[in-house]
C-alpha positions in Angstrom: -62.5 -6.5 1.2 -60.0 -8.9 0.0 -60.0 -12.4 1.5 -57.5 -14.3 -0.5 -53.9 -14.3 0.6 -52.9 -14.8 -3.2 -53.9 -11.1 -3.8 -51.2 -9.9 -1.5 -48.5 -8.1 -3.2 -45.6 -10.6 -4.3 -47.2 -13.5 -2.3 -45.0 -16.7 -2.5 -45.9 -19.9 -0.6 -42.8 -21.5 0.5 -44.3 -24.7 2.1 -47.1 -25.9 4.2 -46.0 -23.7 7.2 -44.4 -20.7 5.6 -45.5 -18.0 3.1 -44.0 -14.7 2.3 -45.0 -11.5 0.7 -44.7 -7.8 0.2 -46.5 -5.6 2.7 -50.0 -6.6 3.3 -52.7 -4.0 3.3 -54.5 -3.5 6.7 -57.5 -5.6 5.8 -55.3 -8.3 4.3 -54.3 -9.5 7.7 -57.6 -11.1 8.2 -57.0 -13.2 5.0 -53.6 -14.4 6.5 -55.5 -15.2 9.9 -58.3 -17.2 7.8 -55.6 -19.0 5.9 -54.4 -20.5 9.3 -51.4 -18.4 9.9 -50.4 -18.0 13.6 -47.4 -15.7 13.2 -46.6 -12.6 11.2 -42.9 -11.8 11.1 -42.2 -8.3 9.7 -38.6 -7.7 8.3 -39.4 -4.1 6.9 -38.7 -0.9 8.7 -41.6 0.9 10.4 -40.7 3.8 8.2 -41.0 1.9 5.0 -43.2 3.1 2.3 -46.8 1.6 2.7 -46.1 0.2 6.2 -49.1 -0.2 8.3 -48.3 2.0 11.3 -50.2 -0.2 13.9 -49.4 -3.4 12.3 -48.5 -4.9 15.7 -52.1 -4.2 17.0 -53.8 -5.2 13.9 -52.2 -8.7 14.0 -52.5 -9.2 17.7 -56.1 -8.2 17.7 -56.7 -11.0 15.2 -55.2 -13.4 17.6 -51.9 -13.9 15.7 -48.3 -13.4 17.2 -46.6 -10.3 15.6 -42.8 -10.4 15.5 -40.5 -7.6 13.9 -36.9 -7.5 13.0 -36.5 -4.1 11.4 -33.8 -4.8 8.7 -32.3 -1.8 7.0 -32.4 -2.6 3.3 -29.2 -0.7 2.7 -27.4 -2.6 5.5 -28.6 -6.1 6.3 -26.4 -7.6 9.0 -25.4 -11.0 10.2 -27.1 -10.4 13.4 -30.3 -9.6 11.6 -30.1 -13.3 10.0 -29.0 -14.7 13.0 -32.2 -13.3 14.9 -34.3 -14.4 12.0 -32.8 -18.0 12.2 -33.5 -18.2 15.9 -37.0 -17.0 15.6 -37.9 -19.5 12.7 -36.4 -22.3 14.6 -38.6 -21.4 17.7 -41.6 -21.2 15.5 -41.3 -24.8 13.8 -44.6 -26.4 13.9 -46.6 -23.0 13.5 -47.6 -21.2 10.3 -45.5 -18.3 9.7 -46.3 -15.4 7.2 -43.0 -13.5 6.6 -43.1 -10.1 4.8 -41.2 -6.8 4.3 -41.9 -4.1 1.8 -41.8 -5.8 -1.5 -40.7 -9.4 -0.4 -37.0 -8.7 -1.6 -35.5 -8.8 2.0 -37.6 -11.8 2.9 -36.6 -13.6 -0.3 -33.0 -13.2 0.7 -33.5 -14.3 4.3 -35.6 -17.2 3.4 -33.1 -18.4 0.7 -30.4 -18.7 3.4 -32.9 -20.1 5.8 -34.0 -22.9 3.4 -30.4 -23.6 2.3 -29.0 -24.1 5.7 -31.9 -25.0 8.0 -34.1 -26.8 5.6 -31.3 -28.3 3.5 -32.7 -27.3 0.2 -30.7 -27.0 -3.1 -29.6 -23.6 -4.4 -32.3 -23.9 -7.0 -35.0 -25.0 -4.7 -34.3 -22.3 -2.1 -34.4 -19.4 -4.7 -37.9 -18.3 -5.2 -39.6 -16.1 -7.9 -38.9 -12.7 -6.1 -35.3 -13.6 -5.5 -34.7 -14.7 -9.1 -36.4 -11.6 -10.5 -34.2 -9.4 -8.2 -30.9 -11.1 -8.8 -30.0 -9.3 -12.2 -30.2 -5.8 -10.5 -29.2 -6.9 -6.9 -26.3 -4.6 -5.4 -23.3 -5.9 -3.8 -24.6 -5.6 -0.4 -27.3 -8.2 -1.0 -24.9 -10.3 -3.1 -22.6 -10.4 -0.2 -25.5 -11.1 2.1 -26.7 -14.2 0.0 -23.0 -15.4 0.0 -23.0 -15.7 3.9 -21.9 -19.3 4.8 -23.8 -21.4 7.4 -20.8 -20.9 9.8 -21.1 -17.2 9.5 -24.7 -17.5 10.5 -24.4 -20.1 13.2 
């Protein structure tokens, strides 16, 4: 049984209260809980490859809050990112684990959040997953990353 969050696929610590990853395996949610996270926010579709079908129950049975914004990878929307910003604002002060299937969606959402809400520079907001994805990113996601603070607010 894995007990170390660093073993979770594409794990990226963001700051003291936010971490991100690809889809955790069922038994890895205990490690997330043990690391002090209070909330799991899933941006993948329930039908995504490798999804834990009862993730909501697994997370809540461990005493954490489960939130889900099902983001269509082929069509991320301004409404999706507005919902994400609203949830993240409401969760300030709590440790939040944000994941999707491979941490691509999350890296894009967190980039915008860190730029516009946390005031980080472009370079500081771009994590390792986003930087690795950029060379092959399609126009849909390039346009998503180009959203302005005004478009999201």
